C-alpha positions in Angstrom: 112.5 74.1 119.6 115.6 76.7 119.1 116.2 80.3 119.2 118.7 83.3 119.0 118.0 86.2 120.7 114.6 87.9 120.3 113.2 91.1 119.0 113.0 94.1 121.7 110.7 93.4 124.6 110.7 89.6 124.6 113.3 87.7 126.2 114.6 84.0 124.3 112.5 82.3 127.1 109.4 84.1 126.6 109.6 83.6 123.0 110.6 80.1 122.7 107.4 79.6 125.8 105.4 81.3 123.2 107.2 79.0 120.5 106.2 75.7 122.5 102.5 76.8 122.9 102.4 77.1 119.0 103.9 73.9 119.1 101.7 71.9 120.9 98.7 74.1 119.5 99.9 72.0 116.3 99.7 68.7 117.9 103.5 68.5 119.0 105.1 67.4 121.5 107.9 69.4 122.8 111.1 67.6 124.4 114.0 69.8 124.2 114.7 73.5 124.0 117.8 74.9 122.9 119.1 79.2 122.7 121.7 81.2 121.1 122.8 84.6 121.5 124.1 85.9 118.1 124.9 89.4 116.4 123.4 88.4 113.3 121.9 84.8 112.2 124.5 82.5 110.1 123.7 83.3 106.3 124.2 79.4 106.2 122.7 77.8 109.1 120.8 80.3 111.0 122.6 79.0 114.0 126.6 78.5 114.8 128.3 75.3 114.3 129.1 74.5 117.8 124.8 74.9 118.3 124.3 72.6 115.6 126.8 69.7 116.9 124.2 69.9 120.6 121.3 69.8 118.0 122.8 66.5 116.9 123.9 65.4 120.9 120.1 66.0 121.6 119.1 64.3 119.0 121.4 60.8 120.7 120.2 61.8 123.9 116.4 62.5 123.6 114.8 61.9 119.9 113.2 64.3 117.7 112.0 63.9 114.6 111.7 67.9 113.8 113.3 71.1 114.7 111.1 74.7 115.1 113.3 77.3 114.7 111.6 80.7 116.2 112.1 83.4 113.4 111.6 82.6 109.3 114.4 80.6 108.2 115.8 82.0 104.3 115.8 78.6 102.0 119.4 78.0 101.9 119.4 78.0 105.9 116.6 75.8 106.1 117.8 73.2 103.3 121.5 72.8 105.1 119.9 72.8 108.8 117.8 69.6 107.7 120.9 68.0 105.8 123.0 68.5 109.0 120.7 67.4 111.4 119.0 64.7 109.5 115.3 65.8 110.4 112.6 68.0 109.2 113.2 71.9 109.8 110.5 74.4 110.0 110.6 77.9 111.2 108.3 79.9 113.2 106.2 80.9 109.7 105.6 77.6 108.9 103.9 76.4 112.4 101.6 79.4 112.4 100.4 78.9 109.0 99.7 75.1 109.7 97.7 76.4 112.6 95.9 78.6 110.8 95.2 76.3 108.0 93.9 74.1 111.1 91.9 76.7 112.1 90.1 77.7 108.5 86.4 77.0 108.4 85.0 79.3 106.2 85.8 79.3 102.0 87.5 82.9 102.5 89.8 81.7 105.4 91.0 78.8 103.5 91.4 81.1 100.5 93.6 83.6 102.8 95.6 80.6 104.5 96.5 78.7 101.0 97.6 82.3 99.8 99.6 82.2 102.3 101.0 78.9 102.3 101.7 79.3 98.6 103.8 82.5 99.3 106.0 80.9 101.8 106.6 77.8 100.0 107.6 79.5 96.1 111.2 80.5 97.0 111.7 77.5 98.9 110.8 74.9 96.2 114.4 74.7 94.8 114.9 72.1 97.9 111.6 69.8 96.9 113.8 68.1 94.4 117.0 67.0 95.8 116.8 63.7 94.6 116.7 65.0 90.9 120.1 66.8 90.5 121.0 68.1 87.8 123.3 66.1 85.1 126.0 67.9 84.2 127.0 70.8 82.7 126.3 72.3 78.9 124.0 71.9 76.5 121.5 69.5 76.6 122.4 68.1 80.0 119.8 70.2 82.4 118.4 67.4 84.7 114.8 66.6 85.5 114.9 68.4 88.8 115.5 71.4 87.0 112.6 71.2 84.8 109.9 69.9 87.7 111.2 73.0 89.6 110.3 75.4 86.8 106.8 73.5 85.9 106.3 73.4 89.9 107.4 77.4 90.0 104.4 78.1 87.2 102.2 76.0 89.1 102.3 77.7 91.9 102.6 81.0 90.6 99.5 80.7 88.3 97.7 79.3 91.7 98.8 82.3 93.7 97.3 84.6 91.3 94.5 82.6 90.7 93.7 82.8 94.9 94.2 86.7 94.6 91.6 87.3 92.2 89.4 85.4 94.4 90.3 86.8 97.2 90.3 90.5 95.3 86.6 89.4 94.7 86.0 88.7 98.4 87.2 92.3 99.5 85.1 93.8 97.2 82.0 92.2 98.3 83.1 92.7 102.5 83.5 96.4 100.8 80.2 96.5 99.4 78.6 94.9 102.7 80.2 97.2 104.7 78.5 100.0 102.6 75.7 98.6 103.1 75.7 98.7 107.2 77.5 102.7 106.8 74.2 103.5 105.0 71.9 101.8 107.9 74.1 103.9 110.3 75.0 100.9 112.8 78.1 101.8 114.4 80.5 99.5 114.1 82.7 97.7 117.3 85.5 95.4 116.7 87.4 93.4 118.8 91.4 93.3 118.5 93.8 92.1 120.7 96.6 89.2 121.1 95.6 85.3 120.4 93.7 83.8 123.5 93.4 87.3 125.0 89.9 86.1 125.5 88.3 88.0 122.3 86.2 85.4 121.6 84.8 84.7 124.7 84.2 88.4 125.2 82.1 88.4 122.1 80.1 85.6 123.2 79.6 87.3 126.5 78.4 90.6 124.5 76.5 88.6 121.6 75.5 85.5 122.9 77.2 84.4 119.6 78.2 81.0 120.4 81.9 81.3 118.7 84.7 78.8 119.3 86.7 79.9 122.3 89.3 77.2 123.4 92.1 78.2 125.3 94.5 77.6 122.1 96.4 80.1 120.1 94.2 81.6 116.8 91.3 79.7 117.7 89.1 82.3 116.0 90.1 83.2 112.7 87.3 84.2 111.0 85.7 87.6 111.3 82.1 87.2 112.8 79.6 89.9 113.4 76.5 90.4 115.5 73.9 93.0 116.4 73.9 94.2 119.8 71.8 95.9 121.7 73.7 98.5 124.0 72.3 100.2 127.7 70.5 103.5 126.4 69.1 101.4 123.5 71.4 102.1 120.4 71.9 99.3 118.4 75.7 98.1 117.5 77.1 95.7 115.1 80.2 93.7 117.0 83.1 92.0 115.3 85.4 89.4 116.3 88.8 89.2 114.2 92.0 87.4 113.9 94.4 87.5 116.7 98.0 89.0 117.0 100.8 87.5 117.9 104.5 88.8 117.7 106.5 87.8 114.4 103.7 87.1 112.2 104.8 86.0 109.0 104.1 89.4 106.6 102.2 87.0 104.1 99.7 85.9 106.7 99.2 89.8 107.5 99.0 90.4 103.5 96.8 87.6 102.7 94.5 88.7 105.8 93.9 92.2 104.2 90.5 91.5 103.5 89.7 90.8 107.0 91.7 93.3 108.6 89.8 95.9 106.4 87.3 95.2 109.1 89.6 96.9 111.7 89.6 100.2 109.4 86.1 100.3 109.1 85.3 100.1 112.6 84.0 103.2 114.8 85.3 101.6 117.5 88.1 99.7 118.7 87.8 97.5 121.7 91.8 96.4 122.4 91.6 93.1 124.6 94.2 92.2 127.3 95.1 89.3 128.7 96.2 91.1 132.0 97.0 87.8 133.9 99.9 87.0 131.0 103.1 87.4 132.2 104.0 89.4 129.0 100.8 91.1 128.9 102.9 94.8 128.5 104.7 93.4 125.3 101.9 91.3 123.7 100.0 95.1 124.4 102.7 97.1 122.6 102.1 94.0 119.8 99.1 94.7 118.8 99.7 98.5 119.0 102.7 98.0 116.6 100.0 96.1 113.9 97.8 99.0 114.2 100.6 101.2 113.5 101.4 99.1 110.8 97.7 99.5 109.2 97.5 103.1 110.1 94.9 102.7 112.7 96.6 104.7 115.8 94.4 106.9 115.9 91.3 105.1 115.7 89.0 105.7 118.6 90.0 102.8 121.2 89.0 101.3 124.8 91.5 98.9 126.3 89.4 96.1 127.7 91.8 94.5 131.0 90.6 90.8 130.7 90.6 87.9 132.8 90.5 90.0 136.3 89.0 87.2 138.3 92.2 85.5 137.7 94.7 88.3 138.0 92.6 90.3 141.4 90.5 86.7 143.0 88.2 88.2 145.1 89.6 91.8 145.1 88.8 92.4 141.5 85.7 94.2 142.0 87.4 97.1 143.2 88.9 97.4 139.9 92.2 99.1 141.6 94.2 99.1 138.5 97.8 99.4 140.9 96.9 96.1 142.0 97.8 94.2 139.0 101.5 93.6 138.9 103.7 95.0 135.6 100.7 97.9 134.4 103.2 100.1 134.3 104.4 98.0 130.6 101.5 98.4 129.2 99.8 100.9 126.6 97.2 102.8 127.8 95.1 104.9 125.4 94.0 108.1 126.5 90.5 106.7 125.6 90.0 104.9 128.3 90.1 101.2 130.7 87.8 98.9 131.9 88.4 95.8 133.3 85.9 92.7 133.3 86.0 89.1 133.4 84.7 87.7 130.0 84.4 83.8 131.4 82.6 85.3 134.5 80.4 88.3 133.1 82.5 90.8 135.2 82.5 94.2 134.1 80.2 93.9 131.4 77.2 96.3 132.4 80.5 98.8 132.9 81.9 98.1 129.0 79.1 98.3 127.2 78.3 101.8 129.1 82.2 103.0 128.0 81.5 101.9 124.9 78.2 103.9 124.6 80.2 106.9 125.8 83.1 106.5 123.5 80.9 106.1 120.2 79.2 109.1 121.0 82.1 111.5 121.7 83.5 109.7 118.4 80.1 111.7 116.6 
């Protein structure tokens, strides 16, 4: 596993730790880590020659079969690294795509993941036919590798168009379904948050839905909606959505557009934050960044600090915000904050009351 200087707000160690969690989620065993601070990545190899030598030496000391890089590599960088290291090289985007492929359960989810995978693969096809190099220059000397490459490009481009068409049909179906929900006048509350923050656990606690809620990244991909009755007797619809992660591949955001539109249609967003995580503040900022990208920053919202049983122990019932370390780093929307433990069911009544109050204020 290798990383250069991380994006603002994340240390190299923190970013690599998350990459390790992603790798373990995908079924890999992490045997080593390496970082390098560069003003800009090498255009040919992403990292410098000295670090490549270190990676080669590391392979001799601790044999490894795959090198995972904590950024999206250019096709040229990936090919050159594989030639230099003699092992398979993948980047953060490919790793996340692999996890999404494992997690997809519904036909829509599988379509979304396949589209993202093909969009990721298309510019990288040139390295797939290195064993069929050009036979030489001039007319009549084009090798079978180039012919196969052009064929694959056409096939993948055709498949991408087909998948986009199918997903557009899904988007239209979702739009009609959402319109019917609007016509019924039932408010919609959508859960959003960093992956593994406890969204699905909270969703289950509120709706008794029985959605998978593993202690793994991206345990839930496909949106699920359930009807819930608030303490004041009002009925609402609660939707669980895919988790957010920093450096999320753009192709995934584009592929999951139909899913993310659920957030746009919601009357209220619940931003779920794992308050026990050392990077809770940065995770919160990452989610807020995605919401800004989706032009949802002005959407009415409640921030829900989850896992207070782990953060505060027996003092959790005091709900004293100043007892939570690093709280000043967390974005606090003016709509309000609720402290809960979704796993233990703590704070559920107060959360439901807050939801009712926020929906009333929004209308």
